N, C-alpha and C positions, 0 to 999 in steps of 0.2 A: 550535568548542566548546572547543578546548584552552585558549585564553586565559581564557575565562570559568569553566570548571569543572575545569581541570587534567587533562583526559582526552583521549586521542587517539582519535577515532572514525573516522579515515580508512580503516581496514580493517574497520569494522563491517559486518556483513551480517545481515539478519533471518533467523530460522530458527524452526521449529516448537518449541514447548515439549515436552520429553520427560517421560516418566513419572518417570525418575530425578531430573530437575530439580524436579518437583513434590514428590516424596518428600523431597528434601534441603532444600527451601525452608522457611523459617520464615514468610515472608509473601509473598503474591503480589498485586501491585497492577497489574491490567490498565489500559490507557489508555482503554478504552471499556467501558461496562457490558455491552454485548452480547458482548464478548470474554470478560468474566468469566463470563457465563452459558454460553458455549461451553466454556470451560475446566472449569466445574463439571460439565457433561454428559459430557465426554470423560474427565475425571479426578475422579470423585465424592469421592475421598479428599482433594481440595484445598479443599473447601467451607469448612472452618474457617480456612484460610489466606488465603482471598480477601478483599480489602478494596478496595472501589471508591472512585475519586475522586468528588468531589461533582459533577463535570462531565466530559464526554468530551473527550479531546484529539484534535484532527483530525490526520490523517496528513499530514506535511509532504513526503511523497515527491514529487520532481520540482518542488519549489517553490524560490523563491530562499532564500538563506542566512538572511535576516532572518526568514523564516517558521520555520525551524529554531530560531533563537534565541528566538522567541516561544514555541514549543512547549517548549523547554528551561526557560524561566522559569516557564511554567505547571506543568510537571511538578515542578520544584523546590518551588514553593509548595504544590502539592497533596500531594506526598509528606510535607512537613512537617505538613500538616493531618491526614493519615492517622495518622502516627506520634504526634502530639499526642493524637489520639483514643484510640489504643491505650494510651498512658501513663495517660490519665485513667481508663480502665476497669480498669487493673491495681492 
């Protein structure tokens, strides 16, 4: 991913979202709608910050690198759509 997006994800590990992160976030965009519902249930204060993608992103865990690349392209496109929608509403 470093070549395509200029970030080094080699040391990335997933972790649970903390209450502090929810409180500090301006926008929360989960990769699956069900995850957004889960976050809203656990952190009701997050509901105004949650913005879902128009489609779910499948977890690429243990898949070949090209699957990760596909997910990254999807996320890139969908984040742009969410942000465009937020700009239009403001």
